[in-house]
Each structure stands twice: as C-alpha cells, then as structure tokens.
N, C-alpha and C positions, 0 to 999 in steps of 0.2 A: 543646415550648416554643420559641419563636423566639429565635434567638441575638441578643444585644444588641451590635450593632456601634456603635462610636464613633470619633471622630476622634483622640482622645488629647489630653492637656493641651497647650495652646498652639496647636494646629492649628485648633480650632474657633473661636478668637477672631478669626481672619482670614477665615473663610468663614461668612457668615450661615447660621444654621440655621432651618429652619421646623418648626412643630409637625407631628407625624405625623398624617395624616388617614386612613391606611390605603391611600392611593393615592400613587403616585409623583408628585412635583411635575413639572410640565411644564418641560423644559429649553429655554431660548431658543436658537434656532439662531444661530450667529455670522453676521456679514454677509459673510464670505468663507471660503473653504475652504483658506486657506494653512496648510501643515504645516511646522513648523520643522525637520524632519529631511529635507525634500525629497521624502518619499513623497506620492504623489497619493492623496487620499481616494478610496476605492473600488478601490485597486489590489489589496486583498485581497478575496476573495469575501464579500459581505455578504448575509445573509438575515434575514428577520423573526425567525427563531428564535435569532439570534445574541445578542439581548439579552432576558434573562428577568427579570421583576420579582420582587423578594424583599421580605419585610416590612421595615419601618423605613427605607424610602427607599433600600435597597440594591438594585443591579441586578447580575445575573450576566452578564458580558460576555465574548465570545470574545477570547482573547489576540491573535488576528491583527488585531483592531481597535484594539489599544492600542499607543501609541508612547511612547517615553521623554520625560522632561522635558528640554528643551534648556537649562534653567537649573540642571540637576543639579550641585551643587557638589562632589559626591564624584567624584573622578577615577579612583579605583581601588577595586575590590571584591575582598576576600579570597576567593579561590576555594574554599578549604577550608571557611570559614564559610558561604559561599553554598551549598555542597553539603550541609552540615549542616542548613541551613534547608530545602533541597529535600527532604531525607529526612524532616524533621518535617512538612512539608506533605503528603507522600505518606501519612503516618500519620494526621495530624489535620486536614488541610485548611488553608485560609487563615483564620486566626482573626480577624485584623483586616483589613478591606477596604482596597483602594487608594482614593485620592481622585483623581478625574480631572475634566477639563473636556472637553466635547464640541467637536470641531473638524471640521466637515463630517461625514463618515461614520466618523471615527476618534475615539478618546478619548486625550487627552494627559495623562500622569500628572502630578499635582501632588505627591502624596506616596505613597511605597510602591514605589519602583523596585527595591529589593532583593527585596521580595516578588514583584514582577513577574518579575525574572530567575530567582529560585528556582522559581517556578511553571512556567516554561518548562523548567527542568532536570528538574522533577518529572513532566513530561509532561502537565500539565493542559491542557485545552482552553478552560476558562472560569475566571474569578476573580470574587469579589464586589467591586463598585466602588460608591462613593458619588459621584454625579455632581453637580458644583457649577459655577456660573459663577465665574470669577476673572480679574482683570486680570493683565497680565504682571508687575506689581510683586508682587501677591499670590502668584503662582506661585513667584517667586524667594524671597520671604519664607518661604513654607511649606516649600519644599525645604530651605532653610537650617535653619529651626527643627526640622524632623523629624530631620535628621542631627545637629544639635548636641545635641538632647535625648537621642538614643540614643548619643552619643559616637562617632559613626561617622566624623567628619571628623578628619583630622590637623590640627595647628595651622596649617600653611600653607594647606590647603584652606579652613579656616574663615576665615583672614585674607583670602584672595582672594575669598571669598564676600561678606564685609562690604564690601570695596573695590568689588566689582561692583555691589552694592546701592546704595552711596553714589554711584558714578560714573554709573550708568545712570539713576538717578532723582533725581539732584541732592540727595542727603540729607547732612546733617551727621553727624558721628560721634555726636552726642547723639541725633539722630533714629533712626539705625541701632540704637543701644543700646536705646532705648525700644521699638522694634519687636521686638528680639530678647530683651527682658526681662533685659538685662544692664546693668551700670554703664558709664558713658562711658569710664572708665579701663580697664575690661576689654577693650572694643573697641579702644581706642587702643593698648594693649599688644600685642594680636594683630596689628594693622596694622603695628606697628614691626618685626615679624618679617620683613616683606617688604623691609626695608632691608638685611638680611644678604646677603653674597655668595651667589651661586647655589649653590655647592658646599655651603655650610653649610645652606641651605634644604633641599637634597636630602638631606643627612644627617639632618635633623630628620624629613623625610617617611619615610625608611627606618628611623627609630628608632635610628640610630647614636648620637644624642645626644638629650637630653630638652629639653622647652621651658624648663626651669630653666637648663640649660646655655646655650641660645640667648639667654635674657634676660641672663645674666651676660656673654656675649660682647658684647651690645649696649651694655654700659656703656663699651666702648672705641669711640671714634669712627673711628679709623684702620682702613680695610679690611685693610691688610697685617698689622697687629697682630691684627686679628680672626682672620685666617686662621692666623697663627702660634699663637694661643691654641687655636684649633680643632684644629690638628694635635697640639698638646700634650695636649689632652683625649683624643684617640683613641690616641695613643702610650702615655700613662701611665694611661689609664682613670680619669681624674679624676672625682670626685664633683662635684655642684653646688656644695657648700660649698668644696671645694678650688679649683674654677674661680673662684668669687667672690673667694677670697683672692689668686689669681694676677692677677685683674683689678685689685685694689687695688694690688698690687706694680707692675704695668705702668703704672698711672696715676701712681703716686708717682715712678717712674723717669722717665716722660715729662715730668712737671712739673719735676723737679729738673734734667733735662738742658736743658729750655727756658730755665731760669733761668741756667744756667752756660755755655751755648754761646757760642763766639766768633762775633761777627757776620760776620767774614770767612769762617770755616768754614761758617756757615749759608748765606752767599751762594753759595759754591762748591757746596755740597750742592744747593741749589735749581737752579743752573745745570745741573749734571750730571743731576739728576732730569728737568728739562725736555728735555735733549738725548737722554737714553737712554730716556725714557718709562717709567721705573720708579723706585722709591724708592732713593735713594743715601744712605748714612750714612758720615760721616768721623769716626773716633776718633783724637784727637791724643794722643800720649804723648811728652813731651819734645820733641826735634827731629824725631821720626818719628811714625808712626801707621799706620792702615790704612783702607782704603776698602771698605765692604760694599755690594754691588749686589744687590738682591732680584730674583728671577725665580721664576715659578710653573709653567713648562712648558718643554719643549725648544724649542718655537717661540719663546717669549720670549727664551730664552738665545741662540738663533741670531740673532734680531733685534738684541740688544744687541751681540753680537760683530761683526755687520756694520757697526754704527754706529761702533765703535771700530777698524774695519778689521783684524780678526784673522781 
C-alpha cells in the first residue's frame, strides 16, 4: 500500500495542490539558475537516476541535489535532538517528505530542513520530496509556519521571522498575522521582544529567562532599569509573577520620584548624563546626598573615569 504523504496543516494552504493523476506534474523550470547559497547548479554530479518518481506526486531525490532554504528562520538546531531524529530515520525512514522548489539542477528546501540535516547524519543518499513552485514570499512564509507549528523557534527567532516577512514584502502586522494564522496582538507582542537590550534577548534565546519574564521587563521603558531587573531575575531566580510585582514597584518609584524631584537636581542629572554618556542619579539628603553613576562594563567605567580625569 502506498504511503500517504502530506504537507501538514498550514503548509498546503500556501502551495497550490493538484489532483493526483498517477503521474508527476511537470515542474516549470525557473528562468535563471541563481542559487541563494552561492553553489552553482550542476556542481554536484547529476544523473537521470538521481530523481525517482514515487506515487502521490512525491519524488525520491539525491541529497547532493538539495540545498537549504536561505529564508530558514531557525538559526540553531539542537544537535542531540537532530541525532535522535537521525536514529529514527535510520530505523523507519523519512515519514514526511520534504517540500522543495526546483532551482536549475538543484532543489531548494521550502519546508523540512531538520529532516534534511538528519537524513545526512543518518547516511541516506536520497529522500522523498514534494516539488512545488513557490515565490520568495511563499518560501519564507512556509519556513516560518513549519517551525512555528512545530514549536521549533525560540521567541527571538520567531520575532525576527515576522519582522523579515514584514520588511521584505512590505506587509503590515495585521497582514503578517493573517498569513501566520495568529492574532495581530500576538505578532505585535513577539515583535516587541526585539526592543529589549541585546543581552536580555540572548538570555531568552538561551532559556535563562522565559518569554513571560521578557514581557514583564518590557513594562519598564528605561533600558538601564530593564537591565537592573534582568540581573535581579537571574540573581534571585525570580518567577514571572515575582518579576511582574517588581515591575510594578519600579514603575511606582519612578513615578513618585518624577513628581518629587527638584528641578535643579534634575537639570544637573541631565547635564552629567550628557557629559558622561551614562545614567546619573543624584539623591539629596538634608544638606548632603550622593551621586550614582551607572556603568555596565569595564570599558564603560574606564571611559567615565577618563572624562572626569581620574
């Protein structure tokens, strides 16, 4: 009995399907042989036997003729999980075929790069592929949808994917949301994560904090205070709920101080901040007080010291 190959929910909506006639649909050759990874079509040995027709419009294609998707939003593959998939493929084969578009003598992956990488690890020579025509926008949409549906992207990768789709094809957040099958607010909230300082984004990628922590941090507008709260989360192992409570405390203190600050003190703070290139806070107590100067690296400290001639 022939295996029933399918694209999976969400993927088929972007690539038109034709009724099976028992024969493979003829694939229209592209007008040029440009390859996005710089490899020249035909650089690998190509033979007529390298593509074998299978039932249901699936073709068996040599791995040497397949190249990754340049729009792949997933930047990092878990090597342990990739090896697990390779072991499964050795035992059971590739259950779900890759989806690719023909580009000269090569096939560019639209969906299934993880299966492609695992198949190479498993030592396979060929893999099942559904070949379809697709525009550059469809390739990117499919790559995002596949990874999002499988929960393979971390929040920052997902956010960058939405941003790339919006920027490259001049789409609104609403249009991106519609194509991804998500609400506009869900897409907007993901994109807001890219406003976080780089070190906090990195921590989210490395799973040192959760997306819930990141959203709580975003409730604070000041980057320095965002970093301070981030350090507090790591140091005290704060839960998302505790982080939200801290966010409220910081917001209240900021509002209270802004209402009570002496205009002259504020003027001096702003002047010092501009001169030193970092946040300066003056706390007045009676006739005295203290000055707090923020820095976040040894290089910043050295720069501050040079400006005050120490």
